[in-house]
N, C-alpha and C positions, 0 to 999 in steps of 0.2 A: 255631023253625027255625034251624039254623045257617047263618051266611052264608059263602059260598064265599070263600076268601082270593084276593086279587088280587095277582099278582107283577108286578114292574116288568121292562121289557125288559132292564135291566141285570143284574137278578138272574137272568133266564133264560139270558142269554148267558154269565154267570159259571159257572152249572151246566153248560151245553152245553159250554163250553170245557174245563172239568174232565173230562166224558166223553170229549172227544176226546182229551184226554192219555192216557188209558187207564192211569194208575197206580193206579186203584182201579175196581172193578166198579160197574155202574149201581145195583145195589141198595145197595151201601154209600154211595155218593154220595147216594142218595135218602134214606136214613135219616139221614144226617149233616145235611141240609137240611130234614128232616121233611116229604118229598114222597113221593108214590107213584111206583114205578119206571115205571109206564105213562106218567105225566105227563112224566117225564124223557125217555122214548124218544120221546114225541110231540114235544117241544120240540127234540131232536136232529135228528128226521126233518125237521121245518119249517126248522131251521137249514140243513141240507144242501140242501133243495130251493131255498131263497131265496138261498143263497150264490152260486149261478150267476149271478144277476143282477148281482152286483157287478162282474164282469169282462166284462159284455157292452158292446157298442158303444152308447154313449149318444147319438151324432150321429143328428140326424133323418134319416130315409130318406124320400125323396119317392116319392109313389105314382105310377103311371103316367100317370093323368089330369093330375096336377100337373106331371109332367115334359113331357107334350105341350103343355100351356098354356103353360109356360115357353119352350119351344122355338118355338112359334107366335109368342109375343110377340117374341123375339129375332130370328126371321126378318123380321118386320114392322119392326122398328127398322133391321135392315141394309138392307132395301129402301128405307126412307124416307131413310136416309142416302145411299144410291147415287143416288137421284133428286135430292137436294138437290146432291151432288157433281157430278153431270152437269149441272145447271142453272148451278152456279156456274163450271164449266169453259167452258161455252157462253158465259156472260156475259163471262168474261175474253178468249175468243177475239174476240168481236164488239168489244172495247174494245182490242184488240191488247195485252193483257196476259199476261204468262206466269204460270200458277198458281203461287201460293206466293211469289212476288216482287212488290214494290211497283213503282210508277213510277220 
């Protein structure tokens, strides 16, 4: 039984780029590389489908539950800092100090 030939990604890219140049027809390119035209068309189709991903935004997008959890944590920190700030202001007033200034 004949083993199927495995082609590298670089080879497939080379063939697809040549097809996209449109200087020769797909059957001409296929025969030059000893491939079947159907395989060349399949590689071209796969390349065009996956090429869109190259220009997509790769930044991580937060999901709604993650966003809600983040907001809840931030509001909790703000509340805690407000309580601490009010406590320090009260302590400064009882000691007759002005906030932000030393003795």
